[in-house]
Structures are given as C-alpha cells and as structure tokens.
C-alpha positions in Angstrom: 100.3 95.0 118.6 97.6 95.3 116.0 98.6 94.8 112.3 95.1 95.3 110.9 94.0 98.3 108.9 91.3 100.6 110.0 88.1 100.9 108.0 89.2 104.3 106.8 92.5 102.9 105.6 90.9 100.0 103.9 88.5 102.3 102.0 91.4 104.6 101.1 93.5 101.7 99.7 90.6 100.4 97.7 89.8 103.9 96.3 93.4 104.6 95.3 94.0 101.1 93.9 90.8 101.3 91.8 91.8 104.7 90.4 95.5 103.7 89.8 94.7 100.4 88.2 92.1 101.9 85.9 93.6 105.3 85.1 97.4 104.9 85.5 98.4 101.3 84.8 97.1 101.2 81.2 99.2 104.4 80.4 102.6 103.5 81.9 104.2 102.4 78.6 102.9 105.6 77.0 104.3 107.6 80.0 107.7 105.9 79.7 107.9 106.3 75.9 106.6 109.9 75.7 108.6 111.0 78.8 105.7 112.8 80.4 102.7 112.1 82.6 99.4 113.0 80.8 97.7 116.1 82.1 94.5 114.2 82.6 96.2 111.8 85.0 97.6 114.8 87.0 94.2 116.4 87.2 92.5 113.1 88.2 95.1 112.7 90.9 94.3 116.2 92.2 90.5 115.4 92.3 91.3 112.3 94.4 93.5 114.3 96.8 96.7 112.6 95.8 98.8 115.7 95.1 100.6 116.8 98.3 98.0 114.8 100.3 99.6 115.6 103.7 99.0 119.3 103.1 96.3 121.0 105.1 92.8 121.2 103.6 93.1 124.9 103.9 95.3 124.8 100.8 93.5 122.0 99.0 95.4 119.0 100.6 93.8 115.9 102.0 95.5 116.3 105.5 96.1 112.6 105.6 98.6 111.1 108.0 101.8 109.3 106.9 100.4 105.8 107.1 97.6 106.9 104.7 100.2 108.6 102.5 102.2 105.3 102.4 99.2 103.3 101.4 98.6 105.7 98.4 102.3 105.5 97.5 102.2 101.7 97.6 99.2 101.6 95.3 100.7 104.1 92.9 103.9 102.0 92.8 101.8 98.9 92.1 100.1 100.6 89.1 103.2 102.4 87.7 106.1 100.0 88.0 108.3 102.6 86.1 107.9 104.7 89.2 107.5 108.0 87.4 104.0 108.8 88.9 105.2 107.6 92.3 108.2 109.9 92.2 106.0 112.9 91.4 103.7 111.8 94.2 106.3 111.4 96.9 108.3 114.5 96.1 105.2 116.7 96.4 104.0 114.8 99.4 107.2 115.0 101.4 108.2 118.5 100.5 104.7 119.9 100.3 104.5 118.8 104.0 107.7 120.8 104.8 106.5 123.9 103.0 103.0 123.6 104.6 104.7 123.2 108.0 107.3 125.9 107.9 106.5 128.2 104.9 105.1 131.7 105.5 101.3 132.0 105.1 101.4 134.4 102.1 103.8 132.2 100.3 101.8 129.1 101.0 98.6 130.8 99.8 100.4 131.7 96.6 101.7 128.2 95.7 100.1 125.3 97.7 96.5 125.6 96.2 98.1 125.4 92.7 100.1 122.4 93.7 97.3 120.4 95.2 95.0 121.2 92.2 97.7 120.0 89.7 98.4 123.4 88.3 101.9 123.8 89.7 104.9 121.6 90.7 106.6 121.5 94.1 110.1 119.9 94.3 113.3 119.8 96.3 116.7 121.2 95.3 119.6 120.3 97.6 122.2 118.4 95.6 125.0 120.4 93.9 127.3 119.3 91.0 130.4 119.0 93.2 128.6 117.9 96.3 126.7 114.7 95.9 126.1 113.3 99.4 128.3 116.0 101.0 125.5 118.5 101.4 127.3 120.7 103.9 131.0 120.5 103.1 130.8 121.0 99.3 127.8 123.4 99.2 128.5 126.6 97.1 125.1 128.0 96.7 124.8 131.2 98.8 122.0 133.6 99.7 122.7 137.2 100.9 120.3 139.7 102.3 119.8 142.9 100.3 117.4 145.4 101.8 114.2 143.3 102.3 115.1 140.7 99.7 117.5 137.7 99.3 120.0 137.3 96.4 120.8 133.7 95.5 123.8 132.5 93.5 124.7 128.9 92.9 123.7 125.7 91.1 121.7 122.6 91.8 121.8 119.3 89.9 120.0 115.9 89.8 116.7 117.6 90.7 113.3 116.1 89.8 110.6 118.1 88.1 112.6 120.7 86.2 110.6 120.5 83.0 107.3 120.3 85.0 108.2 123.3 87.1 109.2 125.4 84.1 106.0 124.5 82.3 103.4 124.5 85.1 105.0 126.9 87.5 105.6 126.2 91.2 108.6 126.1 93.4 111.6 124.1 94.4 112.6 124.2 98.1 116.3 125.2 97.7 119.0 125.0 100.3 121.5 127.8 100.4 124.3 129.1 102.8 123.2 132.1 104.7 126.0 132.0 107.3 129.6 131.0 106.7 131.9 128.7 108.8 129.2 127.2 111.0 128.5 124.0 109.0 125.0 122.7 109.0 123.9 125.6 111.2 124.4 128.1 108.4 121.9 126.9 105.8 118.4 128.3 105.0 115.6 127.0 102.8 114.0 129.1 100.1 111.1 128.7 97.7 112.6 129.2 94.2 110.2 129.5 91.2 111.8 128.4 88.0 109.1 129.5 85.4 109.7 132.7 83.4 112.8 133.7 85.4 115.7 135.4 83.5 118.0 134.8 86.5 117.6 131.0 86.3 119.1 128.7 83.6 117.9 125.1 83.6 119.5 121.9 82.4 117.8 118.6 81.5 119.5 115.2 82.0 118.7 112.0 80.2 117.8 109.4 82.8 117.8 105.6 82.2 114.4 105.2 84.0 111.3 106.8 85.5 111.1 108.6 82.2 107.7 110.3 82.9 109.2 112.9 85.2 112.2 115.0 84.2 115.6 115.2 86.0 118.0 118.1 85.6 119.3 121.1 87.3 119.3 124.9 87.5 121.8 127.7 88.1 120.9 131.0 89.8 122.6 134.2 88.8 121.7 137.0 91.2 118.2 135.6 91.7 116.2 138.0 93.8 113.6 136.6 96.1 111.3 138.4 98.5 111.5 137.7 102.3 108.3 135.7 102.2 110.1 133.0 100.2 112.4 132.2 103.1 111.0 129.0 104.6 110.9 128.8 108.4 113.7 130.4 110.5 116.9 131.7 109.2 119.8 129.2 109.3 117.4 126.3 110.1 117.2 125.0 106.5 119.4 122.0 107.0 117.1 120.6 109.7 114.0 121.1 107.6 115.8 119.3 104.8 116.6 116.3 107.0 113.0 116.2 108.2 111.8 116.2 104.6 114.2 113.5 103.6 113.0 111.2 106.3 109.4 111.5 105.1 110.5 111.0 101.5 112.5 107.9 102.4 109.5 106.3 104.0 107.4 107.0 100.9 110.1 105.5 98.8 109.8 102.3 100.8 106.1 102.2 100.1 106.5 102.8 96.3 109.1 100.0 96.2 106.7 97.6 97.9 104.0 98.2 95.4 106.3 98.0 92.4 108.0 94.8 93.6 104.8 93.1 94.4 103.5 94.0 90.9 106.6 92.4 89.4 106.3 89.3 91.5 102.6 88.9 90.6 103.6 89.3 86.9 106.3 86.6 87.4 104.0 84.2 89.2 101.5 84.4 86.5 104.2 83.4 84.0 105.7 80.5 86.0 102.3 79.0 86.6 101.5 78.8 82.9 104.9 78.5 81.2 106.0 74.9 80.6 109.5 73.5 80.0 110.8 69.9 80.0 107.2 68.8 80.4 106.6 70.7 83.6 105.3 74.1 84.7 108.2 76.5 85.6 106.7 77.0 89.0 107.1 73.4 89.9 110.9 73.7 89.9 112.6 74.4 93.2 115.1 76.6 91.4 112.1 78.9 90.8 110.2 78.4 94.0 113.1 79.1 96.4 114.0 82.5 94.9 110.3 83.4 94.9 110.0 82.5 98.5 113.1 84.6 99.4 111.9 87.7 97.4 108.4 87.5 98.8 109.8 87.4 102.3 112.2 90.2 101.7 109.4 92.5 100.3 107.2 91.6 103.3 110.0 92.6 105.7 110.3 95.9 103.9 106.6 96.4 104.3 106.9 96.0 108.0 109.9 98.4 108.2 108.0 101.0 106.0 104.8 101.0 107.9 106.5 101.0 111.3 108.5 104.0 110.1 105.2 105.7 109.0 103.6 104.9 112.4 106.6 106.4 114.2 106.4 109.5 112.1 102.6 109.8 112.8 103.2 109.3 116.5 105.9 112.0 116.6 103.6 114.6 115.0 100.4 113.6 116.7 101.6 112.7 120.2 105.2 113.8 120.5 105.9 110.2 121.5 109.0 109.9 119.3 111.8 112.2 118.2 113.3 113.2 114.9 116.2 110.8 115.8 113.7 107.9 116.0 112.2 108.8 112.7 115.6 109.2 111.1 116.8 105.7 111.9 113.5 104.1 111.0 113.4 105.9 107.6 117.0 105.1 106.9 116.5 101.4 107.5 113.5 101.5 105.2 115.5 103.2 102.4 118.5 100.9 103.0 116.4 97.8 102.2 113.5 98.8 100.0 115.3 99.7 96.7 117.7 96.8 96.8 115.0 94.2 97.6 112.7 95.6 95.0 115.4 95.6 92.3 116.5 92.1 93.1 112.9 90.8 92.9 112.4 92.5 89.5 115.7 91.2 88.2 114.6 87.7 89.2 111.3 88.0 87.4 113.2 89.1 84.3 115.2 85.8 84.6 112.0 83.8 84.8 110.7 85.5 81.7 113.7 84.3 79.7 114.4 86.1 76.5 111.2 88.1 76.7 112.4 89.5 80.0 115.0 91.4 78.0 112.3 93.0 75.8 109.6 95.6 76.3 106.9 93.1 76.0 106.8 93.0 79.8 106.7 96.0 82.0 109.3 94.7 84.4 112.1 96.3 82.5 110.6 99.7 83.3 110.7 98.8 87.0 114.3 97.7 86.8 115.3 101.0 85.3 113.1 103.0 87.6 113.9 101.5 91.0 117.6 101.7 90.4 117.5 105.5 90.9 116.5 104.9 94.5 119.6 102.9 95.4 122.0 105.1 93.4 121.1 108.3 95.2 117.6 109.7 95.2 116.9 110.9 98.7 120.3 109.6 99.8 122.7 106.8 98.8 122.9 103.4 100.5 126.1 104.3 102.4 124.5 107.5 103.7 121.7 105.4 105.1 124.3 103.2 106.8 126.0 106.3 108.2 122.7 107.6 109.6 121.9 104.2 111.3 125.4 104.0 112.8 125.2 107.6 114.0 122.0 106.9 115.8 123.5 103.7 117.3 126.9 105.0 118.3 126.5 108.7 118.6 127.9 111.7 116.6 131.4 111.2 118.0 131.8 108.3 115.6 130.8 110.1 112.4 133.3 109.2 109.7 133.2 112.8 108.3 133.6 114.5 111.7 136.4 117.0 111.7 
C-alpha cells in the first residue's frame, strides 16, 4: 500500500490550491451575500479545466480520473467553506461524466463544450415533491413516445442550478418513467434544457446555506424533446442515476474534508492566540481533546474518500471492481463526511465564543452549507445506511422490498 501522491497529483493540488486561495477564498462572503458566483470565477475555473473535469478533452474537459477530481474538490472546499462553488463543481463533474459516458454524440456536441467553457450549466433532476428518497415508488414524472420525439410531464424539486440553467442555458439530466409497473427497470434519463422553454415552469427555494448556487424545481407540461436527448438506453436511467450518485457522493466527501480542515485551521489559529484566565485557550484539555477527536475524524473521512475514488478509478480503468463495490465505498464516505465536517465546524464556533455566532468568521457559512449534505443532497444518511446494509446482507433484506 502506497499513500503518497504522484508528481502529477502534487502539481494538480498545488495548481488548484493556488487558484482557489487567490481567486475564490477572498470572494466567498460576497458570494454568500449576493447569492451568486461571479462570472469571472466561473470563467477562470473553465480556463483551469475545473468545470466537468472528468469529461473527455474532445468536449473541452480535462479527462482527469476520480482521484484527481477529488483533489480539486477538496481544494475548492478548503477555499469556499460555504460550499457553493464546490456544489457547482461536483454537480457538473459527476453528472457531466454520466452525460459524457452515455449521452448521444450529437447531444454531447451541443451541450458539453458550453458546460466545460463555463457558458452553460449541467445539473441533475431526480427528486420529486412527493418522493424524497423514494425515487421509484413515488415517481410521477412520465415520458411518452410521440412519433420521433418524447413528451415529458411531471415535476422535480430540490434541484441545484435552476437560476444558473435558466440564465446560462444547459441541461438537467432528468429521470422519468418510460415503462409502467416494472419498478426501477422502467426509468429513462433525458437531457432537459430549462432556458427559454414555454413548457417548463421553474420555482426557486430559499436555502439556509451554500447561497451562491440556486436551489429550486421545475414542472414540465407536455415538454417535447427530440430522440437525441434520451441518454443511453431506454429504461436504463435508474442505473445511470445510481452510477452518478456514487461519483457525486465521493466528491462530497472531498469537499467536506477541505471545508472541515479550513475550519479547524481557523479554530487552531484562534486558540493559539486567545487568552483566558491567564492561559492560551489551546492549553486547556477541554479544547485539546475535541481538537484531537475532530482532526482524527476528518483524517478517517479522507481515507474513506480517497479509497472510494481509487476503487472508482480501478473499476473504470481495469474492471477490477464492480458498481456494487463503488456503491458501498461511496455510501460509507457520504455517511461520515457531512456529519464529521459539521461537528468540527460547530466545535470551532464554540471555541470562538460570542464571535462564533457572528459573521466575523466564515465558519458560520460552513455550518449552514455542509448541513445540506446530511439532510439530503445526493441521498440522506439513512439511505446511505440502507445501501451499506444491502451490500452486506443482500437485496432480500431491503426494508422497502415488496
């Protein structure tokens, strides 16, 4: 076992860190307050190859592997503790990969170069208002074939990038039923453009955190899509979605690592200089012991995350592992990363005392932002536990099995 980084990975980390610390970190309060990521940051990310970086160079991507993608996610999380920029990054990375892998050539040529150049947004739309985690049982969005086109009707909610997609253009990979009464075997994936479409009505929600990227939903009323917007094979959409979710969960682990380490560094700087009762705060065991616990927890998440990325790389490059191996590794990463990151940030706020409840320190943005990952983004904590148990015990023990 070799835990060292390659020279290429070291250079990549230094490059992304230098960019993120200089260009993104000074702007995160502005991003949080103005509720948008400045266009120049998006364009600079594109120039560095940070938009949908796993996508083929044919479409303007960097064609990096998942370990490299995680390194970039970690550095973006370290710079933007609010997690707005990391959310944009991971959504386009994970779902750009799925579109690159399964989309039709003419559709990819239409959208992917715009995404990788920062001129369009690419997102994911699976969750429905009445569904939540029950993607299959509660799904009501349907797609029906009409001549050579598809007609979509339904609604999606809690979707990232609604405002961005309407403004910039682009697509959301949208799950819809194409065959009834066969469960997860009856779903297909479609590329749905939101901009300038009379058959789509959008809604914007007011989140508590990660303010720089919008959250909302959209409804489709007899939305007509050409055949080229069907992604991959008919009725295989559920499997593509699960593949994308696993990749996204690994990237979430990496962004949580970066944000949590940034918070701990902020806290350590404070406790090494702040004095109370004639001693530095850092000299009290009541401070040292939690610090040791949180540092160890984040280090354990780092090991889980990069092992999961390594397994994903091995699956794609060497067929050494299966989707089941990736699924359990990604779920374990997602189960631990948001909770440990939130706990570390919350602890740092305690060390800061009264100022920890103000906007003088950036940690409050991190607390608000990382909470979205444990509430539901890319799957709730209990869904992660179900996935892990399913892989350990087998599908006969699924709690929702009919």
